[in-house]
DSSP file (Angstrom, degrees, kcal/mol; ACC not computed):
  #  RESIDUE AA STRUCTURE BP1 BP2  ACC     N-H-->O    O-->H-N    N-H-->O    O-->H-N    TCO  KAPPA ALPHA  PHI   PSI    X-CA   Y-CA   Z-CA
    1    1 A M     >        0   0    0      0, 0.0     4,-1.8     0, 0.0     5,-0.2   0.000 360.0 360.0 360.0 -38.6  163.3  192.3  241.6
    2    2 A G  H  >  +     0   0    0      1,-0.2     4,-2.2     2,-0.2     5,-0.2   0.898 360.0  49.4 -63.0 -43.2  163.1  196.0  240.6
    3    3 A S  H  > S+     0   0    0      1,-0.2     4,-2.1     2,-0.2    -1,-0.2   0.872 109.8  51.6 -68.8 -35.8  163.0  195.3  236.8
    4    4 A G  H  > S+     0   0    0      2,-0.2     4,-2.0     1,-0.2    -1,-0.2   0.903 111.2  47.7 -65.3 -40.7  160.3  192.7  237.1
    5    5 A F  H  X S+     0   0    0     -4,-1.8     4,-2.4     2,-0.2    -2,-0.2   0.902 110.9  51.3 -66.7 -41.2  158.1  195.0  239.1
    6    6 A S  H  X S+     0   0    0     -4,-2.2     4,-2.3     1,-0.2    -1,-0.2   0.895 109.2  51.2 -61.9 -40.3  158.7  197.9  236.7
    7    7 A K  H  X S+     0   0    0     -4,-2.1     4,-2.4     2,-0.2    -1,-0.2   0.903 109.8  49.4 -64.4 -41.4  157.7  195.6  233.8
    8    8 A M  H  X S+     0   0    0     -4,-2.0     4,-2.4     2,-0.2    -2,-0.2   0.897 110.7  50.2 -65.1 -40.4  154.5  194.6  235.6
    9    9 A K  H  X S+     0   0    0     -4,-2.4     4,-2.3     2,-0.2    -2,-0.2   0.906 110.7  49.6 -62.8 -41.9  153.7  198.3  236.3
   10   10 A K  H  X S+     0   0    0     -4,-2.3     4,-2.3     2,-0.2    -2,-0.2   0.914 111.5  48.4 -64.3 -43.1  154.2  199.1  232.6
   11   11 A Q  H  X S+     0   0    0     -4,-2.4     4,-2.5     2,-0.2    -2,-0.2   0.902 110.7  51.2 -63.6 -41.0  152.0  196.3  231.5
   12   12 A A  H  X S+     0   0    0     -4,-2.4     4,-2.2     1,-0.2    -2,-0.2   0.904 110.2  49.4 -62.8 -41.3  149.3  197.4  233.9
   13   13 A R  H  X S+     0   0    0     -4,-2.3     4,-2.3     2,-0.2    -1,-0.2   0.904 110.7  50.1 -63.9 -41.7  149.5  200.9  232.6
   14   14 A M  H  X S+     0   0    0     -4,-2.3     4,-2.5     1,-0.2    -2,-0.2   0.911 110.2  50.1 -63.3 -42.2  149.2  199.6  229.0
   15   15 A M  H  X S+     0   0    0     -4,-2.5     4,-2.6     2,-0.2    -1,-0.2   0.895 109.4  51.7 -63.5 -39.8  146.2  197.5  229.9
   16   16 A Q  H  X S+     0   0    0     -4,-2.2     4,-2.4     2,-0.2    -2,-0.2   0.918 110.3  48.5 -61.7 -44.0  144.5  200.6  231.5
   17   17 A D  H  X S+     0   0    0     -4,-2.3     4,-2.1     2,-0.2    -2,-0.2   0.916 112.0  48.8 -62.4 -43.8  145.1  202.6  228.4
   18   18 A Q  H  X S+     0   0    0     -4,-2.5     4,-2.5     1,-0.2    -2,-0.2   0.906 110.6  50.8 -63.4 -42.1  143.7  199.8  226.2
   19   19 A F  H  X S+     0   0    0     -4,-2.6     4,-2.5     1,-0.2    -1,-0.2   0.911 109.2  51.5 -62.0 -42.2  140.6  199.5  228.5
   20   20 A G  H  X S+     0   0    0     -4,-2.4     4,-2.2     1,-0.2    -1,-0.2   0.897 110.5  48.5 -61.2 -41.0  140.1  203.3  228.3
   21   21 A Q  H  X S+     0   0    0     -4,-2.1     4,-2.3     2,-0.2    -2,-0.2   0.909 111.3  49.8 -66.0 -41.6  140.2  203.1  224.5
   22   22 A M  H  X S+     0   0    0     -4,-2.5     4,-2.3     2,-0.2    -2,-0.2   0.910 111.0  49.3 -63.5 -41.4  137.8  200.2  224.4
   23   23 A R  H  X S+     0   0    0     -4,-2.5     4,-2.0     2,-0.2    -1,-0.2   0.905 110.5  50.5 -64.6 -40.8  135.4  202.0  226.6
   24   24 A E  H  X S+     0   0    0     -4,-2.2     4,-1.4     1,-0.2    -1,-0.2   0.903 109.9  50.6 -62.8 -41.1  135.6  205.1  224.5
   25   25 A N  H  X S+     0   0    0     -4,-2.3     4,-1.4     1,-0.2    -2,-0.2   0.891 108.1  53.1 -63.7 -39.4  134.9  203.0  221.4
   26   26 A L  H  < S+     0   0    0     -4,-2.3    20,-2.1     1,-0.2    21,-0.4   0.898 106.8  51.9 -62.3 -39.8  131.8  201.5  223.1
   27   27 A Q  H  < S+     0   0    0     -4,-2.0    -1,-0.2     1,-0.2    -2,-0.2   0.812 110.8  48.4 -67.0 -28.6  130.5  205.0  223.8
   28   28 A K  H  < S+     0   0    0     -4,-1.4    -1,-0.2    -5,-0.1    -2,-0.2   0.713  91.0  97.7 -82.9 -21.5  130.9  205.9  220.2
   29   29 A T     <  -     0   0    0     -4,-1.4    17,-1.2    -3,-0.2     2,-0.4  -0.475  57.7-165.3 -69.6 135.8  129.2  202.7  219.0
   30   30 A V  E     -A   45   0A   0     15,-0.2     2,-0.3    -2,-0.2    15,-0.2  -0.990   8.2-179.8-126.4 129.8  125.5  203.2  218.1
   31   31 A V  E     -A   44   0A   0     13,-2.7    13,-2.7    -2,-0.4     2,-0.4  -0.950  11.9-152.6-127.2 150.3  123.0  200.4  217.7
   32   32 A T  E     -A   43   0A   0     -2,-0.3     2,-0.3    11,-0.2    11,-0.2  -0.980   9.0-172.7-124.9 133.2  119.3  200.5  216.8
   33   33 A G  E     -A   42   0A   0      9,-2.9     9,-3.0    -2,-0.4     2,-0.3  -0.896   7.6-170.7-119.2 152.9  116.7  198.0  217.7
   34   34 A S  E     -A   41   0A   0     -2,-0.3     2,-0.3     7,-0.2     7,-0.2  -0.936   9.3-170.3-141.3 164.2  113.1  197.9  216.6
   35   35 A A  E  >> +A   40   0A   0      5,-2.0     5,-1.9    -2,-0.3     4,-0.8  -0.971  65.6  36.3-148.3 159.8  109.8  196.2  217.2
   36   36 A G  T >45S-     0   0    0     -2,-0.3     3,-1.0     1,-0.2    -1,-0.1   0.915 131.1 -56.9  62.9  43.7  106.4  196.0  215.6
   37   37 A A  T 345S-     0   0    0      1,-0.3    -1,-0.2    -3,-0.1     0, 0.0   0.870 112.3 -42.4  54.2  40.4  107.8  196.3  212.1
   38   38 A G  T 345S+     0   0    0      2,-0.3    -1,-0.3    -3,-0.1    -2,-0.2   0.541 105.2 124.1  88.6   7.1  109.5  199.5  212.9
   39   39 A L  T <<5S+     0   0    0     -3,-1.0    17,-2.7    -4,-0.8     2,-0.4   0.861  81.7  32.1 -67.4 -33.4  106.7  201.1  214.9
   40   40 A V  E   <S-AB  35  55A   0     -5,-1.9    -5,-2.0    15,-0.2     2,-0.4  -0.993  73.2-177.9-125.8 128.8  109.1  201.5  217.9
   41   41 A T  E     -AB  34  54A   0     13,-2.7    13,-3.2    -2,-0.4     2,-0.4  -0.989   4.5-168.0-128.3 135.2  112.8  202.1  217.4
   42   42 A I  E     -AB  33  53A   0     -9,-3.0    -9,-2.9    -2,-0.4     2,-0.5  -0.978   6.0-156.5-125.3 135.6  115.3  202.5  220.2
   43   43 A T  E     +AB  32  52A   0      9,-2.8     8,-3.2    -2,-0.4     9,-1.6  -0.944  17.0 174.7-113.3 129.1  118.9  203.7  219.9
   44   44 A L  E     -AB  31  50A   0    -13,-2.7   -13,-2.7    -2,-0.5     6,-0.2  -0.862  26.7-124.1-124.0 159.5  121.6  202.7  222.4
   45   45 A D  E >   -A   30   0A   0      4,-1.7     3,-2.3    -2,-0.3   -15,-0.2  -0.457  46.3 -89.0 -90.9 178.8  125.3  203.2  222.6
   46   46 A G  T 3  S+     0   0    0    -20,-2.1   -19,-0.2   -17,-1.2    41,-0.1   0.678 129.1  57.5 -64.4 -17.5  127.7  200.3  223.0
   47   47 A E  T 3  S-     0   0    0    -21,-0.4    -1,-0.3   -18,-0.2     3,-0.1   0.275 120.1-110.0 -93.6  10.6  127.4  200.5  226.8
   48   48 A K    <   +     0   0    0     -3,-2.3     2,-0.5     1,-0.3    -2,-0.1   0.753  65.7 153.0  67.1  28.6  123.6  200.0  226.4
   49   49 A S        -     0   0    0      1,-0.0    -4,-1.7    -4,-0.0    -1,-0.3  -0.772  51.0-112.9 -86.2 132.0  122.8  203.6  227.5
   50   50 A L  E     +B   44   0A   0     -2,-0.5    -6,-0.2    -6,-0.2     3,-0.1  -0.461  42.9 165.9 -68.1 127.0  119.5  204.8  226.0
   51   51 A K  E     +     0   0A   0     -8,-3.2     2,-0.3     1,-0.4    -7,-0.2   0.702  60.4   0.0-111.3 -33.0  120.1  207.6  223.5
   52   52 A K  E     -B   43   0A   0     -9,-1.6    -9,-2.8     2,-0.0     2,-0.4  -0.984  47.2-159.8-161.8 144.2  116.8  207.8  221.6
   53   53 A I  E     -B   42   0A   0     -2,-0.3     2,-0.5   -11,-0.2   -11,-0.2  -0.999  11.0-168.6-126.8 129.1  113.3  206.4  221.3
   54   54 A D  E     -B   41   0A   0    -13,-3.2   -13,-2.7    -2,-0.4     2,-0.5  -0.979   4.7-177.7-116.2 127.4  111.1  206.8  218.2
   55   55 A I  E     -B   40   0A   0     -2,-0.5   -15,-0.2   -15,-0.2   -16,-0.1  -0.986  23.5-133.3-125.6 120.9  107.4  205.9  218.4
   56   56 A K    >   -     0   0    0    -17,-2.7     3,-2.2    -2,-0.5     4,-0.4  -0.504  19.8-124.8 -72.9 139.7  105.4  206.2  215.2
   57   57 A P  G >  S+     0   0    0      0, 0.0     3,-1.6     0, 0.0    -1,-0.1   0.823 107.9  62.7 -55.8 -35.0  102.0  207.9  215.8
   58   58 A E  G 3  S+     0   0    0      1,-0.3   -19,-0.1     3,-0.0    -2,-0.0   0.650  96.6  61.5 -67.4 -11.7  100.0  205.1  214.4
   59   59 A C  G <  S+     0   0    0     -3,-2.2     2,-0.8   -20,-0.2    -1,-0.3   0.662  82.7  93.1 -84.2 -18.6  101.4  202.9  217.2
   60   60 A V    <   +     0   0    0     -3,-1.6     5,-0.1    -4,-0.4     3,-0.0  -0.688  45.6 163.5 -87.6 112.5   99.8  205.1  219.9
   61   61 A N    >   -     0   0    0     -2,-0.8     3,-2.6     3,-0.2     7,-0.2  -0.968  30.9-151.7-127.5 112.4   96.4  203.7  220.9
   62   62 A P  T 3  S+     0   0    0      0, 0.0     3,-0.5     0, 0.0    -1,-0.1   0.741  98.7  55.8 -57.4 -21.7   95.1  205.0  224.3
   63   63 A N  T 3  S+     0   0    0      1,-0.2     3,-0.1     2,-0.1    -3,-0.0   0.517 110.8  44.2 -87.8  -4.9   93.1  201.8  224.7
   64   64 A D    <>  +     0   0    0     -3,-2.6     4,-1.4     1,-0.1     3,-0.2  -0.358  59.6 142.6-137.0  56.5   96.3  199.6  224.3
   65   65 A I  H  > S+     0   0    0     -3,-0.5     4,-2.5     1,-0.2     5,-0.2   0.870  74.7  59.5 -62.9 -37.2   99.0  201.2  226.4
   66   66 A E  H  > S+     0   0    0      1,-0.2     4,-2.3     2,-0.2    -1,-0.2   0.868 101.5  54.1 -61.5 -36.4  100.2  197.7  227.4
   67   67 A G  H  > S+     0   0    0     -3,-0.2     4,-1.9     2,-0.2    -1,-0.2   0.905 109.2  47.8 -63.4 -41.8  100.9  196.9  223.7
   68   68 A L  H  X S+     0   0    0     -4,-1.4     4,-2.3     2,-0.2    -2,-0.2   0.908 110.4  52.1 -64.9 -42.1  103.0  200.0  223.3
   69   69 A Q  H  X S+     0   0    0     -4,-2.5     4,-2.3     1,-0.2    -2,-0.2   0.908 108.6  50.9 -60.9 -41.7  104.9  199.2  226.5
   70   70 A D  H  X S+     0   0    0     -4,-2.3     4,-2.5     1,-0.2    -1,-0.2   0.893 109.3  50.8 -62.5 -40.2  105.6  195.7  225.1
   71   71 A L  H  X S+     0   0    0     -4,-1.9     4,-2.5     2,-0.2    -1,-0.2   0.889 109.1  51.0 -65.7 -39.0  106.9  197.1  221.9
   72   72 A I  H  X S+     0   0    0     -4,-2.3     4,-2.4     2,-0.2    -2,-0.2   0.930 111.9  46.9 -63.8 -44.7  109.2  199.5  223.7
   73   73 A I  H  X S+     0   0    0     -4,-2.3     4,-2.6     2,-0.2    -2,-0.2   0.926 112.9  49.1 -62.4 -44.7  110.6  196.6  225.8
   74   74 A A  H  X S+     0   0    0     -4,-2.5     4,-2.1     1,-0.2    -2,-0.2   0.896 111.6  49.0 -63.5 -40.6  111.0  194.4  222.7
   75   75 A A  H  X S+     0   0    0     -4,-2.5     4,-2.4     2,-0.2   -33,-0.2   0.896 111.3  50.1 -66.6 -39.5  112.8  197.2  220.8
   76   76 A F  H  X S+     0   0    0     -4,-2.4     4,-3.0     2,-0.2     5,-0.2   0.932 110.5  49.2 -63.7 -44.9  115.1  197.8  223.8
   77   77 A E  H  X S+     0   0    0     -4,-2.6     4,-2.2     2,-0.2    -2,-0.2   0.881 110.5  51.5 -62.2 -37.8  116.0  194.1  224.0
   78   78 A D  H  X S+     0   0    0     -4,-2.1     4,-1.9     2,-0.2    -1,-0.2   0.935 113.4  43.8 -63.4 -46.8  116.7  194.0  220.3
   79   79 A A  H  X S+     0   0    0     -4,-2.4     4,-2.5     2,-0.2    -2,-0.2   0.906 112.5  52.4 -65.8 -41.3  119.0  197.0  220.5
   80   80 A A  H  X S+     0   0    0     -4,-3.0     4,-2.5     1,-0.2    -1,-0.2   0.888 108.4  51.5 -62.6 -38.9  120.7  195.6  223.7
   81   81 A S  H  X S+     0   0    0     -4,-2.2     4,-2.4    -5,-0.2    -1,-0.2   0.909 110.7  48.0 -63.6 -42.0  121.3  192.3  221.9
   82   82 A K  H  X S+     0   0    0     -4,-1.9     4,-2.4     2,-0.2    -2,-0.2   0.885 111.3  50.6 -65.7 -38.6  123.0  194.2  219.0
   83   83 A A  H  X S+     0   0    0     -4,-2.5     4,-2.6     2,-0.2     5,-0.2   0.909 110.6  49.5 -64.5 -41.6  125.1  196.2  221.4
   84   84 A E  H  X S+     0   0    0     -4,-2.5     4,-2.4     2,-0.2    -2,-0.2   0.925 112.6  46.7 -63.3 -45.0  126.2  193.0  223.2
   85   85 A N  H  X S+     0   0    0     -4,-2.4     4,-1.4     1,-0.2    -1,-0.2   0.888 112.9  50.4 -64.6 -38.8  127.1  191.4  219.9
   86   86 A S  H  X S+     0   0    0     -4,-2.4     4,-1.2     1,-0.2    -2,-0.2   0.925 114.0  43.4 -65.4 -45.0  128.9  194.5  218.7
   87   87 A S  H  X S+     0   0    0     -4,-2.6     4,-2.0     1,-0.2    -2,-0.2   0.853 111.0  54.1 -72.7 -33.1  131.0  194.8  221.9
   88   88 A S  H  < S+     0   0    0     -4,-2.4    -1,-0.2     1,-0.2    -2,-0.2   0.803 105.5  54.1 -72.3 -26.3  131.8  191.1  222.2
   89   89 A M  H  < S+     0   0    0     -4,-1.4    -1,-0.2    -5,-0.2    -2,-0.2   0.850 113.7  42.4 -71.0 -33.3  133.2  191.2  218.6
   90   90 A K  H  < S+     0   0    0     -4,-1.2    -2,-0.2     1,-0.2    -1,-0.2   0.789 127.8  29.3 -81.5 -28.6  135.5  194.0  219.6
   91   91 A M  S >< S-     0   0    0     -4,-2.0     3,-2.2     3,-0.2    -1,-0.2  -0.615  79.1-160.4-134.2  74.0  136.5  192.5  223.0
   92   92 A P  T 3  S+     0   0    0      0, 0.0     3,-0.1     0, 0.0    -3,-0.1  -0.277  79.6  18.2 -57.4 135.8  136.4  188.8  222.9
   93   93 A G  T 3  S+     0   0    0      1,-0.3     2,-0.4    -5,-0.1    -5,-0.1   0.319 105.0 101.3  87.5  -8.9  136.1  187.3  226.4
   94   94 A L    <   -     0   0    0     -3,-2.2     2,-0.4    -6,-0.2    -1,-0.3  -0.864  47.6-173.3-110.6 145.9  135.0  190.5  228.0
   95   95 A S              0   0    0     -2,-0.4   -11,-0.0    -3,-0.1    -7,-0.0  -0.999 360.0 360.0-137.8 134.9  131.4  191.4  229.0
   96   96 A F              0   0    0     -2,-0.4    -1,-0.1   -12,-0.1   -12,-0.0   0.347 360.0 360.0-125.3 360.0  130.0  194.7  230.3
C-alpha cells in the first residue's frame, strides 16, 4: 500500500510542476488583436490579461464614441480568440 501511495504523490507533484510550467508559458505568450483595419489594437497575454491598447488618433471622433467602443470590443475579442487558440494548441483538452 505504501509504494502505491508514494507513486501517486510523485505523479501529483509532477502534474503540479507541469501545470506551473504551462501557466508560466501562458503568461509569457503575447497575442495581438485588431479591429477597424488596425485602428484599434489590443495586446493580451496567454491568460487573456490586457497588456496594451493602441488607438490611432484618426479613429477618435467625439461624435462617435460608440463606434470606438465597438472597435475596442472587437479588437479584444480578436485577441482573446487568438489567445484561446494559442493556449489550446499548447494544452490540448485544457481550457482556462
